N, C-alpha and C positions, 0 to 999 in steps of 0.2 A: 610320381603322379601325374598324371595326364591335364593339362590344361585345359579348363572348361570355359567353352564360349556362347555364348546365346545370341540367335541370328532370330530378329521381328520381322515380320512378315516374309517367312523361308518359304512359303509353300510353290512360288513363285520366282519367274526372273532373278534380278541380282540377286536376292536373299537366299534363292536357292542353289544357284550356283557360288556364293560364298559359302555357304553354308559346307555343299559338298568339297571347296575347295579347304577350308576350314578344316574340315574331316581328316581329308588326303596329308593336312600340315601336322598330325596327330591331336588337334582337337579333340578332346570329345563335347560335343557339340547339340546341343537344347535349340530345337526347331518352335520358331513359337507362330501364330496364324490364327486366322477364323475359319479357315473350311480344310474340313478333316482329312476329305479324302488326299484333296492335294497334299497336305501335311505331311502325313504317311508317306506318300509316294518319296516326299522328296527326302527325307528321312530313311526312308529304305533306299534308299542313291546315296546319302551321305555314310552308309553304314552299319552297323551290328549294334556298336557302339551308341549309336546318334539316340535322341529322347525327342518325342515328339508332345507338344504342350499345345492345347488350342486357350487363345488367348488377344482378348480384343483392348489393343492398347490403351483406349479411350475411355475403361473403364477402369477406376479405379480398384475395384475386388477383384477383377479377372489379374489384374498387373501384379496386386500383393498374392494371389493365389499360385501365379505362376514363380513368382521369386520365393516363398516359402516351399514350393516341390523343390526348387534348384538349391534350397540351402540345407533341407533335410536329406536331399538324394546326395549330393555332392558335397557340402560346407564349404563352397569357394565359389567366386565365377571369378575369372580372370577377363575375360573379355564381353563385354557388350555392342553389337553391332545394329543400331537405329535405324533400322532398312524400312520399316513399316510405314508409307506413306498412298496418299490417294491424292488425284486431282481432280479438279470437277469440270462439269461441260464448257466448253468455250464456245460462251455467250455474250453479247453484249453487259459492260459489267452493271450499268444501272439494270439491267433485265435478272440478273441471278438473282436465282433461289438463295434466299437467308440458311434453311437448313443444307445447302449447297457449300455452301462458305463456312458454317460449322464442323462439317463431315469435316471439309479438307482442315481445316485448322486444328478441333480433334483429333485427328490421326497423326500430323503431320508435328504438330506442335505439342501438344497435352499429351499425347502419347508417349515422344521420347522423352520430354520430363520425366512422365511417371516412370518411367522404364532406368530414366538416370537418377532419379532418387533413392530408387528401390537398390540398383547397383551399389551406389555410396554406400546404404548402412549394413553391406555385407563384404564391402569391400577395406572400409576401414578397420574392420575389427577381426577381420581373416589372418592369417600366420602363412604363410610370408604376407604381408601387408599389401595391399593398391592393387592396380589392372588398369583394363585400358577402354577407354568407349570410342568410338567410332560411329559418328553422324552421319548421315547419307543426306550429303545438302543437296545443292544445283545449281547450275551454272545460268540457271533463270532467275536466283537471284540478286543477282547483277546486271545480269542482261536478260529481262523478261521477252517472253512470244509474247503478241497481242494475245488478248483476251482470255490472260491468264491472273490474274486480280488474289486470286484465294493461293494458290500455288506459292506466286510469286511472291506475296507477305509471309505464307507461312515460310518459304524456305528462307526469306530472308531472316524470320525471328530465328531458326534454327542454327543460322551464323551464330547470334547473339548466343545461343544457347552454347553450343561448341567452348566461342570464348569462356563465357561463365565459367561454362564445368572447366575448362583446362586451371582456369586460376584456382577456382574453390578448389580444386580434386590435389591440386601441386603437396598441400602441406601433408596430405594421405597417400603419396603415392600414387594417386590416380593420374592419367595421362588420360588426353582424350584432344582429337583428330576430328578430319571431315574432309569426304572424298565428294566432289562434284562431276557426275555423269552427266556425260553428252550425248544422246541418243546412240544408249546399249542398244541391243536388239532381243525387246521382249516383245510382249502381248500388249503395255500398252504404246511400244511405240511403229506397232502395227502401219498404220497407216503412211507413217515418214515413206515407205517403203511403196506402197499400193496407191491411196488415192491422192497422196502429197499431204502438207500441212501449211494452214495460212501464214504468209509472212507479213511482216510490218508494212508493206507496198500494196496489201490487201490481194495477192495474188496467192494461187497454191500451189507447191514443189514437192516433188519428192525431195528427199535428203540420205544422205550417205550415213549406214549405222556400225556398229562393229560388235564384233562376239561379246556376248557377256562377261566369256571367260577370261577376255582380258582387264574386267574391272573384278572378277574373283581373284586374281592375282594379286593385283593393287592393293583389296583389304587384305592380303596376308602379309604383304610385304605387311606395310603398315600394324597387322594385328602382331605382327615375330617380332617387332624391333625389341631392344631391353628398355624396361619403364624410363631409364635414363633418356632416353632417344624418343623422338615423337616426329610423325610428320602434319607438321597442324591443321595443313589444307591441300589437296593433292586434286588435280581436275585430269580426268583423264576423258576424252572425249574421240569422237571422229572426225580425222587430221581434217576433211576437207566441206565438213557441216560449219552452216552458217552460225558462227557465236562471235569470232573476233570484228567488231564493226556491228552487231546487230542491231537493231532496236530506232 
């Protein structure tokens, strides 16, 4: 039986590339996201066995419906890639709108928690028991960019969720790891290649990026390990990006 993988935020960027790569690695992939057209195109690229399911990870009812469909259709879940995430406008901390803060925290943290919780319920009772959860963290959690308080705080929380999930899942053969990504070439990093992004010294500069397929290959590596082995944390980044010593 093919292993079943769920990728959230799968309509574009890292999620889409990872879903396609997992399908090529013989996973049956469920792609979830909020934008139907992009999601369908991504599922088409992932192949005939891929399934697209609309879901807003901030909404408990939507998450419950997503996992109920997975349970009904496949009867198991072997991999959850908590990839869905958003950022906030780069404005001074004191000027940030509360709704922008909430959107980042609810998507990046609460969404990952709700999906992890639902995945646990399936993974604990299925046969064979267990599975793997991979969280999309960020190097910004430990080395923030200027004017990034919501994103940095949320990704710092994701690291805590990763560690707790890894510990709490141990008794049920549920492994959990995290991939921290630096400057993958997606829609969100377009300014890095064009107008440049704000640096700690106040200047703007262009930064090198990497092909998103390198990230997808890393996700597949983490996903295909046997459950008695785990990548707890992995960083995949552009070699010459300003990370070491940033801040």
